[in-house]
C-alpha positions as a Markdown table, in Angstrom:
| # | Residue | x | y | z |
|---|---|---|---|---|
| 1 | Unk | -13.3 | 5.9 | 41.5 |
| 2 | Unk | -14.1 | 9.3 | 39.9 |
| 3 | Unk | -17.7 | 10.6 | 40.1 |
| 4 | Unk | -18.1 | 10.2 | 36.3 |
| 5 | Unk | -16.9 | 6.6 | 36.5 |
| 6 | Unk | -19.3 | 5.9 | 39.4 |
| 7 | Unk | -22.2 | 7.5 | 37.5 |
| 8 | Unk | -21.4 | 5.5 | 34.4 |
| 9 | Unk | -21.2 | 2.3 | 36.5 |
| 10 | Unk | -24.5 | 3.1 | 38.1 |
| 11 | Unk | -26.2 | 3.6 | 34.8 |
| 12 | Unk | -24.6 | 0.4 | 33.3 |
| 13 | Unk | -24.4 | -2.0 | 36.3 |
| 14 | Unk | -23.7 | -5.1 | 34.1 |
| 15 | Unk | -21.1 | -3.3 | 32.0 |
| 16 | Unk | -22.7 | -4.0 | 28.6 |
| 17 | Unk | -22.3 | -0.4 | 27.4 |
| 18 | Unk | -18.7 | -0.4 | 28.6 |
| 19 | Unk | -18.0 | -3.8 | 26.9 |
| 20 | Unk | -19.6 | -2.5 | 23.7 |
| 21 | Unk | -17.5 | 0.6 | 23.8 |
| 22 | Unk | -14.3 | -1.5 | 24.2 |
| 23 | Unk | -15.3 | -3.8 | 21.4 |
| 24 | Unk | -15.9 | -0.8 | 19.1 |
| 25 | Unk | -12.5 | 0.7 | 20.2 |
| 26 | Unk | -10.7 | -2.5 | 19.5 |
| 27 | Unk | -12.3 | -2.9 | 16.1 |
| 28 | Unk | -11.6 | 0.7 | 15.2 |
| 29 | Unk | -8.0 | 0.4 | 16.1 |
| 30 | Unk | -7.6 | -2.7 | 14.0 |
| 31 | Unk | -9.5 | -1.2 | 11.0 |
| 32 | Unk | -7.3 | 2.0 | 11.3 |
| 33 | Unk | -4.2 | -0.2 | 10.4 |
| 34 | Unk | -6.1 | -2.1 | 7.7 |
| 35 | Unk | -7.4 | -5.1 | 9.6 |
| 36 | Unk | -10.9 | -4.9 | 8.4 |
| 37 | Unk | -13.3 | -7.7 | 7.4 |
| 38 | Unk | -12.0 | -7.8 | 3.8 |
| 39 | Unk | -8.4 | -8.2 | 5.2 |
| 40 | Unk | -9.5 | -11.0 | 7.4 |
| 41 | Unk | -11.3 | -12.8 | 4.6 |
| 42 | Unk | -8.3 | -12.5 | 2.3 |
| 43 | Unk | -5.7 | -13.7 | 4.8 |
| 44 | Unk | -7.9 | -16.6 | 5.9 |
| 45 | Unk | -8.5 | -17.7 | 2.3 |
| 46 | Unk | -4.9 | -17.3 | 1.3 |
| 47 | Unk | -3.5 | -18.9 | 4.5 |
| 48 | Unk | -5.6 | -22.0 | 4.3 |
| 49 | Unk | -4.8 | -22.5 | 0.6 |
| 50 | Unk | -1.2 | -22.7 | 1.7 |
| 51 | Unk | -2.0 | -25.1 | 4.5 |
| 52 | Unk | -3.9 | -27.4 | 2.2 |
| 53 | Unk | -0.9 | -27.6 | -0.1 |
| 54 | Unk | 1.6 | -28.0 | 2.7 |
| 55 | Unk | 3.3 | -31.4 | 3.0 |
| 56 | Unk | 3.2 | -31.4 | 6.8 |
| 57 | Unk | 0.0 | -29.7 | 7.6 |
| 58 | Unk | -2.1 | -30.5 | 4.6 |
| 59 | Unk | -2.8 | -34.2 | 5.5 |
| 60 | Unk | -3.8 | -33.3 | 9.0 |
| 61 | Unk | -6.4 | -30.9 | 7.8 |
| 62 | Unk | -7.5 | -33.2 | 4.9 |
| 63 | Unk | -8.3 | -35.9 | 7.5 |
| 64 | Unk | -10.6 | -33.6 | 9.4 |
| 65 | Unk | -12.1 | -31.0 | 7.1 |
| 66 | Unk | -14.7 | -32.3 | 4.6 |
| 67 | Unk | -16.4 | -29.0 | 4.0 |
| 68 | Unk | -13.8 | -26.3 | 3.3 |
| 69 | Unk | -16.2 | -23.4 | 2.6 |
| 70 | Unk | -17.8 | -24.0 | 6.0 |
| 71 | Unk | -14.4 | -24.3 | 7.7 |
| 72 | Unk | -13.2 | -21.1 | 6.1 |
| 73 | Unk | -16.4 | -19.3 | 7.2 |
| 74 | Unk | -15.8 | -20.5 | 10.8 |
| 75 | Unk | -12.1 | -19.4 | 10.7 |
| 76 | Unk | -13.2 | -15.9 | 9.4 |
| 77 | Unk | -15.6 | -15.6 | 12.3 |
| 78 | Unk | -12.9 | -16.8 | 14.7 |
| 79 | Unk | -10.4 | -14.2 | 13.5 |
| 80 | Unk | -13.0 | -11.4 | 13.5 |
| 81 | Unk | -13.7 | -12.4 | 17.1 |
| 82 | Unk | -10.0 | -12.4 | 17.9 |
| 83 | Unk | -9.1 | -9.2 | 16.1 |
| 84 | Unk | -12.3 | -7.2 | 16.4 |
| 85 | Unk | -13.7 | -8.7 | 19.6 |
| 86 | Unk | -16.9 | -9.3 | 17.6 |
| 87 | Unk | -18.1 | -12.2 | 19.8 |
| 88 | Unk | -19.5 | -14.0 | 16.8 |
| 89 | Unk | -17.4 | -17.2 | 17.1 |
| 90 | Unk | -18.4 | -19.9 | 19.5 |
| 91 | Unk | -16.5 | -23.1 | 19.7 |
| 92 | Unk | -13.6 | -24.8 | 21.5 |
| 93 | Unk | -10.5 | -24.7 | 19.4 |
| 94 | Unk | -8.5 | -26.1 | 22.3 |
| 95 | Unk | -10.6 | -29.3 | 22.4 |
| 96 | Unk | -10.4 | -29.7 | 18.6 |
| 97 | Unk | -6.6 | -29.6 | 18.8 |
| 98 | Unk | -6.2 | -31.7 | 21.9 |
| 99 | Unk | -7.7 | -34.7 | 20.1 |
| 100 | Unk | -5.3 | -34.6 | 17.2 |
| 101 | Unk | -2.6 | -37.2 | 17.9 |
| 102 | Unk | 1.1 | -36.3 | 17.4 |
| 103 | Unk | 0.9 | -32.5 | 17.2 |
| 104 | Unk | 4.1 | -30.9 | 18.4 |
| 105 | Unk | 6.4 | -27.9 | 18.1 |
| 106 | Unk | 7.2 | -28.8 | 14.5 |
| 107 | Unk | 3.5 | -28.5 | 13.4 |
| 108 | Unk | 2.8 | -25.3 | 15.3 |
| 109 | Unk | 6.1 | -23.7 | 14.0 |
| 110 | Unk | 5.2 | -24.6 | 10.4 |
| 111 | Unk | 1.6 | -23.3 | 10.9 |
| 112 | Unk | 3.1 | -20.0 | 12.1 |
| 113 | Unk | 5.7 | -19.8 | 9.3 |
| 114 | Unk | 2.9 | -20.2 | 6.7 |
| 115 | Unk | 0.7 | -17.7 | 8.7 |
| 116 | Unk | 3.5 | -15.1 | 8.8 |
| 117 | Unk | 4.4 | -15.6 | 5.1 |
| 118 | Unk | 0.7 | -14.9 | 4.3 |
| 119 | Unk | 0.7 | -11.8 | 6.3 |
| 120 | Unk | 3.9 | -10.5 | 4.8 |
| 121 | Unk | 2.8 | -11.2 | 1.3 |
| 122 | Unk | -0.3 | -9.0 | 1.8 |
| 123 | Unk | 1.4 | -6.4 | 4.0 |
| 124 | Unk | 0.1 | -2.9 | 3.6 |
| 125 | Unk | 0.8 | -1.9 | 7.1 |
| 126 | Unk | 3.5 | -3.4 | 9.3 |
| 127 | Unk | 1.4 | -2.8 | 12.4 |
| 128 | Unk | -1.3 | -5.1 | 10.9 |
| 129 | Unk | 1.3 | -7.8 | 10.4 |
| 130 | Unk | 2.5 | -7.3 | 14.0 |
| 131 | Unk | -1.0 | -7.3 | 15.4 |
| 132 | Unk | -2.4 | -10.4 | 13.6 |
| 133 | Unk | 0.9 | -12.3 | 13.8 |
| 134 | Unk | 1.2 | -11.6 | 17.5 |
| 135 | Unk | -2.3 | -12.9 | 18.1 |
| 136 | Unk | -1.5 | -16.0 | 16.0 |
| 137 | Unk | 1.6 | -16.7 | 18.0 |
| 138 | Unk | -0.3 | -16.4 | 21.3 |
| 139 | Unk | -2.9 | -18.8 | 20.1 |
| 140 | Unk | -0.3 | -21.3 | 18.8 |
| 141 | Unk | 1.6 | -21.1 | 22.1 |
| 142 | Unk | -1.6 | -21.7 | 24.1 |
| 143 | Unk | -2.6 | -24.7 | 22.0 |
| 144 | Unk | 0.9 | -26.2 | 22.0 |
| 145 | Unk | 1.3 | -25.7 | 25.7 |
| 146 | Unk | -2.0 | -27.3 | 26.5 |
| 147 | Unk | -1.3 | -30.3 | 24.3 |
| 148 | Unk | 2.2 | -30.8 | 25.7 |
| 149 | Unk | 1.1 | -30.4 | 29.3 |
| 150 | Unk | -1.7 | -32.9 | 28.8 |
| 151 | Unk | 0.9 | -35.4 | 27.4 |
| 152 | Unk | 3.9 | -34.5 | 29.6 |
| 153 | Unk | 2.5 | -32.8 | 32.7 |
| 154 | Unk | 3.8 | -29.6 | 34.1 |
| 155 | Unk | 7.1 | -30.0 | 32.3 |
| 156 | Unk | 5.3 | -28.9 | 29.1 |
| 157 | Unk | 4.4 | -25.6 | 30.6 |
| 158 | Unk | 6.8 | -23.7 | 28.4 |
| 159 | Unk | 6.3 | -25.7 | 25.3 |
| 160 | Unk | 5.7 | -22.7 | 23.1 |
| 161 | Unk | 8.9 | -20.8 | 24.0 |
| 162 | Unk | 10.6 | -21.8 | 20.8 |
| 163 | Unk | 7.8 | -20.9 | 18.4 |
| 164 | Unk | 8.8 | -18.3 | 15.8 |
| 165 | Unk | 7.8 | -14.7 | 16.0 |
| 166 | Unk | 6.5 | -12.6 | 13.2 |
């Protein structure tokens, strides 16, 4: 460890300043390619309008979401946390998805197809589409894998391998 790093560590033993710096860097990098709060608001609103109208996904959401403005606000906080490391989202998306019966590759693939289409429709910067789409795919893969492993055991460990890419 360099002496500068050791001195920085000594003056910030719990790493809060370092974490704040990394959050700021992550947000600045996202904003530099157009992924700011307005971008997130727009894609969340547009994406969930598509989801609500979708024949496969719409009914699943309609059964579970009674207050759409509150859900959209939560999803905006979620995506700001994912893309800006804002730390403002608290919740357990995994648990919410594990209790929905019948979710499988078809549902997550459709979710990603709609998500990617939304990103492409608003694309100002290809790097923004790649960043946000890549994070969405990682999340879909994680959720699908957990659901499949819960149902099928370890054989479900690669459940997300066939999910589409942006």
